[in-house]
C-alpha positions as CSV (number, residue, x, y, z in Angstrom):
1,M,-0.6,-0.6,-0.3
2,F,2.9,2.5,1.4
3,R,4.6,2.0,-1.9
4,I,1.7,2.7,-3.9
5,A,0.7,5.9,-1.8
6,V,3.6,7.5,-2.0
7,P,3.7,7.9,-6.1
8,L,0.8,9.1,-6.3
9,L,1.3,12.0,-4.2
10,A,3.5,13.2,-6.3
11,L,2.1,12.8,-9.0
12,A,-0.6,14.8,-7.5
13,A,1.8,17.5,-6.5
14,A,3.6,17.6,-9.8
15,P,1.1,20.2,-11.6
16,L,0.9,22.4,-8.3
17,A,4.9,23.2,-8.8
18,A,4.1,23.7,-12.4
19,A,1.2,25.8,-12.1
20,E,1.1,29.4,-12.6
21,P,0.8,32.0,-10.1
22,P,-2.7,33.3,-10.0
23,R,-2.9,37.0,-11.2
24,P,-2.9,40.1,-8.7
25,A,-6.3,41.2,-8.5
26,A,-4.9,44.8,-8.6
27,L,-4.0,43.5,-12.1
28,D,-7.7,42.5,-12.6
29,A,-9.1,45.2,-12.1
30,L,-7.0,47.4,-14.5
31,T,-7.5,44.8,-17.6
32,A,-11.4,44.9,-16.5
33,C,-12.0,48.6,-17.0
34,R,-11.4,48.3,-20.5
35,S,-14.4,46.8,-20.8
36,I,-16.5,50.0,-19.7
37,A,-18.2,51.9,-23.0
38,D,-17.9,55.4,-21.5
39,D,-15.0,57.0,-21.6
40,A,-15.5,59.0,-18.3
41,G,-16.6,56.0,-16.6
42,R,-13.7,54.2,-18.0
43,L,-11.6,57.0,-17.5
44,A,-12.5,57.1,-13.2
45,C,-11.9,53.3,-13.4
46,Y,-8.7,53.1,-14.6
47,D,-7.5,55.7,-11.7
48,R,-9.3,53.9,-9.4
49,A,-7.6,50.6,-10.3
50,A,-3.7,52.4,-11.3
51,A,-4.4,53.8,-7.5
52,A,-4.8,50.3,-6.0
53,L,-2.6,48.8,-8.6
54,A,0.2,51.8,-7.7
55,A,-0.1,50.9,-3.8
56,S,-0.2,46.6,-4.1
57,V,3.4,47.5,-5.1
58,E,4.7,50.0,-2.7
59,K,3.0,47.7,0.1
60,K,5.3,44.9,-2.4
61,E,2.4,43.1,-2.6
62,V,2.4,43.1,-6.3
63,V,6.8,43.0,-7.9
64,V,7.3,45.0,-11.3
65,I,10.4,43.3,-13.4
66,D,11.2,44.2,-16.5
67,Q,12.6,41.1,-18.8
68,Q,16.2,42.3,-18.2
69,E,15.9,41.9,-14.8
70,V,14.5,38.3,-15.2
71,R,17.3,37.6,-17.2
72,K,20.1,38.6,-14.9
73,T,18.2,36.7,-11.7
74,R,18.4,33.7,-13.9
75,R,22.3,34.0,-15.4
76,S,22.7,34.4,-11.7
77,L,20.6,31.3,-11.0
78,F,22.8,29.0,-13.8
79,G,23.7,26.3,-11.8
80,F,21.2,25.8,-9.3
81,S,19.4,22.7,-9.1
82,L,15.2,24.7,-8.7
83,P,12.0,23.7,-9.5
84,K,10.7,24.9,-12.5
85,L,8.8,29.0,-11.4
86,T,6.7,30.7,-13.8
87,L,8.2,33.8,-11.5
88,F,11.1,34.4,-14.1
89,G,9.6,33.0,-17.6
90,N,8.3,29.5,-18.7
91,E,11.9,28.4,-20.6
92,D,9.8,25.8,-22.6
93,E,6.8,28.3,-24.2
94,G,7.7,28.9,-27.2
95,A,11.5,28.2,-26.7
96,E,12.0,27.7,-30.7
97,D,11.1,31.3,-30.9
98,R,13.4,32.9,-28.6
99,P,17.2,32.7,-28.4
100,E,17.6,34.2,-25.0
101,K,16.1,30.4,-24.2
102,A,20.1,29.1,-25.5
103,E,21.3,32.3,-24.1
104,F,21.3,30.2,-20.6
105,A,23.1,26.7,-21.9
106,E,26.7,28.3,-21.2
107,I,28.3,31.4,-18.9
108,E,31.2,33.1,-19.6
109,S,33.3,35.1,-16.7
110,K,35.9,35.6,-15.2
111,V,37.6,33.7,-12.0
112,V,37.8,36.8,-8.8
113,S,39.1,34.2,-6.5
114,L,40.6,31.0,-6.7
115,R,41.7,27.9,-4.2
116,K,43.1,24.5,-4.4
117,L,41.0,22.1,-2.7
118,R,43.1,18.6,-0.7
119,S,41.2,16.6,-2.7
120,G,42.6,18.6,-6.2
121,H,39.8,19.7,-7.3
122,Y,39.7,23.7,-7.6
123,S,36.9,25.7,-6.0
124,F,36.9,29.5,-7.5
125,T,34.7,33.1,-7.4
126,I,34.0,35.1,-10.5
127,E,32.3,38.1,-11.7
128,D,28.7,37.9,-10.4
129,G,29.5,35.9,-6.9
130,A,28.9,32.1,-7.8
131,V,31.3,29.7,-6.4
132,W,31.9,26.7,-8.9
133,Q,34.1,23.6,-8.5
134,T,35.5,21.2,-9.7
135,T,34.6,17.5,-9.7
136,E,38.2,15.7,-11.8
137,Y,41.1,16.5,-12.0
138,G,42.3,16.8,-14.7
139,S,45.8,18.8,-16.5
140,I,44.4,22.9,-15.7
141,L,46.3,25.7,-13.4
142,P,43.5,28.1,-13.8
143,K,44.5,31.2,-12.7
144,V,42.9,34.4,-10.9
145,G,41.7,36.8,-13.8
146,D,41.1,33.8,-15.9
147,K,38.6,33.5,-18.6
148,V,36.2,30.6,-17.6
149,T,33.0,28.4,-19.6
150,I,30.8,26.8,-18.1
151,K,28.7,24.6,-19.8
152,K,25.6,22.3,-19.3
153,G,25.9,18.8,-19.8
154,T,24.3,16.0,-20.0
155,L,21.1,14.7,-17.4
156,G,21.9,17.9,-15.0
157,G,25.9,18.4,-14.7
158,Y,27.8,21.0,-16.1
159,F,31.9,21.7,-17.9
160,I,34.3,24.1,-16.5
161,I,36.3,25.3,-19.7
162,F,39.3,27.9,-17.7
163,A,41.5,30.1,-20.1
164,N,43.0,27.5,-23.1
165,S,42.0,24.3,-21.3
166,R,40.0,21.3,-21.7
167,A,36.7,20.3,-20.1
168,V,36.6,19.4,-16.6
169,R,33.4,18.3,-14.5
170,G,32.2,20.6,-12.2
171,I,29.0,21.9,-10.1
172,R,28.0,25.2,-8.5
173,T,28.4,25.5,-4.9
174,G,27.7,28.4,-3.8
């Protein structure tokens, strides 16, 4: 019985993780004003709805971010395993038409700090503050200031290429 209950629970919860977040009531009120035929009534509706939306933003009940901020945030999360959130855009929706979909298959940066671990692997920080670690040995000798390219591999892995060295496997640790 228990073996069946756990998978069923997981299947039932799956749609919740990918569900579209509810639209804020203040935004719905603003859009509803479009349906008012009378010009004066529509303007009064827009004035009320705009004031309510502005108040919601001030109270941080509604957060407004632009596409550039979304890209910046998605880039800063590169390397972390996170649930699919529609907050930063649905990556799969219209992906074939969007060049930014491939934008986060790899990132390029510079090494700002570096240390060799006892295991022989390297831990390093890149310009945006992300901390990465190599997970395999290789004849690499990274240095602070080196250009680094980090590429998404298959099955959730990452490949790290320092300056002119060969690719080694790695993970994001912070």
